[in-house]
N, C-alpha and C positions, 0 to 999 in steps of 0.2 A: 699254672691253669690256660692262658692261652696259649703254649706250646702245645700239650694235651689235645683241646679241643677247640683249634683254631676255624674248622668245618663247621663248627656247631652253626653258629650262622647261616649255613650255608640251606640254602633249599634241600632238600630230601628228593630229588631228578633220579627217574629213573630212565631207559634205556626204548626206546619209541619201538617194540615190534614185541612180538612174542616169542619163541623161540631161539636156535642159537644161530648165530649168525657171524660173518667177519668180516673183519675191517677192511676194507678192498684199500682208504687209501686215510688216514691216519693225518692230525694236525699236521701241518707244512708238511703236506707230504709234495712231491713235486709234481705231480698230474696240473690237475687246478685248485688246492689248495696254499695257494701263495699268499703274499704281501698281509698284508691286511684282510683276506678273506683266505688265511691259512690254519684257522681255526674251529676244526669244521671234520667230521664226519662221515666217511658213507659205508654204507653194507651192503652185503649179499652174501649169501648161501652156497656154504661151498658140498661137493660131496666127499670120499675118499681119496677120487683122485685130483682134487683138487677144480675140478670140474662146475661153472655155473648154473652149468643146464645140464638136461638129459638129453642122451642122440635119439635123432628120432630113430623107430623101429623100421622104418621104407622112407626110399623117395617120395615115398605118394605121399605119407604122411604132413612132408614139412617141415623147418624153421620156422617159425617164430619168436615170441618172446615171450607166448607159452609154454614153450620149456623150458625157459630158464627158472630156476626153482622157488627166485623171491616175487617175485611177480604176481601180482593179489594178496600177497601174503602181508595179512591187517599191518595196520599200524598204529601208536595208539600214545599218548596225549605225557607225558614227561611229565609231568605236573601239574597240579591244581592250575585253576587260569579262564582268562575266556578269551573264546574267539575272536580275533581282530582281523583280519584278514583271512580272504580267502581266492585263491586265484585258480579258477576251473575251464579256462578257455584254450588252453592246449593240447593235439591231441596225441597219443603217444607215438614215439618214431620208432619204422621198421628196424628193424634189428643190420646194425652197424651204422645205418643214418640217425645224423644230430638237425635238431631245431638250435644252431649262434643267435638266432633272432629272438628265441623267448627263455634266454638261458637256461633259466634254473627251473621252465616247464612251471605244471601247475603245484601250488603250494600253499600250505596254511598256518600261519604266523600266532601266535599263544604268547598271551598277553601275562605277563609272571607276578605283575603289580612288581612294585619300591624299583622300577628301569632293567627290570626283566623281561627279556621274551626271546622264544622258543622260533624256529623254524624248519621246517619237513618238507624239500620238494622233490620235484621227479614223482608228483601226485599222479594213479590212475588216472583219466579221467573222468567222473561224473561218476565217482565212490566214496565222493565224501558224508558222511551221514550228519556229519552237524553243520550248524550256519551261523556266522557272523553275530556278535552279539550274543552268542548261545557262553556258557558255563560248563566247564568240560570237569572232570574230577579224575586225576593223574590214571595211569590206567585204562583209563577209557578208549571203545572206540572211534575213530578221526576218518580211515578210508581205508582205505591198497596203496601200496606197491605197483606204482609203474614207470614208462619208458617215455617220460615228456619231455621235454624242453632237451640243456646238452648233456644226452643221455645218447652213449651211443648201445649201453645193456642195458636194462632196467638192475635200477640203484637205490638206495635211501643216500637222501643226501640231508644229513641233522648238523644244526646247530644254534648257539646261543647267539645274541646281540643282544644291544644297551638301544635301537632302534626300530622301530612300526613298522618298515619297510621290506617289503621283499629285495634282494643283493645285500646285502645293509652288510656295513661290516660285522667281521664277526667278534665272538668275546669269547675267553677261555673258561670254561666251564670244566669244573669235575662231577662224576655219573657216582651219585650215594654210595651204595652199595650195586657191585654183578661181578656175577660168577666168569670165568675164566678158564678156560680149556687147553690142559698142555697134553698131547696125547688121551691119557686113560685119566690124568689127576688132576682134581679140579680147585682152583684154589679162587676163597673171597676177597675180591679185593673194594677199599676204601679208602671212599672220595679220589677215585683217582680220573685220568686220563683214559681209554683202552686204548694198546697202543697198536700201530698198523700191523697188520698179520693175524693179532690175535683172533682167537675164537673164545665169544663172548655170548652172554643170554643176564637178564635178568635172574633175582632170586625170587622165588615163589615163598610170599607168605600163605601159612597155616592158617586162617580166621580162627578155628577152634583155639588154636597156643596161643595165639597173637591173644588173644579176649584173657584165654587161661591164664596168662602170664602177667598182664596186665593187673598190678597187683600197687593198690594206692594206701598211702598211711593212714593208719588207722580201720586197713579193715579185715574182718574177723574173719576166719574162712574154718570152714569144716572137710 
C-alpha cells in the first residue's frame, strides 16, 4: 500500500496558470535555480518557432513587454489556502532590464497549512485580485504575469517552501496531475515535477462528469 499510494498524503496541487506553458527553467536549472533555491520552476509561452514573443508588425509599433505571449496572462492558486503575504511595490522592467535590488519582484505567498507554502513571483504590479488573509480555492484567479524583479523578460516563477518569507529556500513538491505535450502526443503525468523544456498544462475537469461519477457506497442509481 505504501509503495502504490506513496503520494496520497500529498496535496493535489496544480500548475499556477491557464493554458499551455513551457518550462523555461526547471529544478536545479543552470541560470538562477541553484543551491537552496534550486527546486523552482519558471514558465513562459512559446510559439511554433520557439519564440516567446511576437515580432512587431512595424518599427513604429515598438517592442515592449506586451509583445510577450505570457505577459498579462492569468495566475491561479495551485491549491486551497490563505494568502499570507503580497508584495506589490515593484514596477515592471523594460525588456532586457533587470531589477536586482528587488530580486523576486511582486510576489504572492499562499499558506496551504501543515507547513507548506507556495510562492508566485514576477507578478504584474497592481494586478492582484486578492488580499492578505483571504482564503482562496484551488484554481482561483490571483493576478497576472508581469516582468518585475530579476526578470529580463516576462515569465512566471513558481516554488514551494516551508517558510512564509519572500525568497525562502525552495522545497521539492510534485504536481499532482498535468498534461505534457510532445509534438501532437499528449501524456498524463501523475505526481511528477515537470522537466525543463516540456510543454505542459493543467488537466481540465468536466464538473458534470465529476459529479456523475462521484459514486458513494450504498447510493442507488436509476
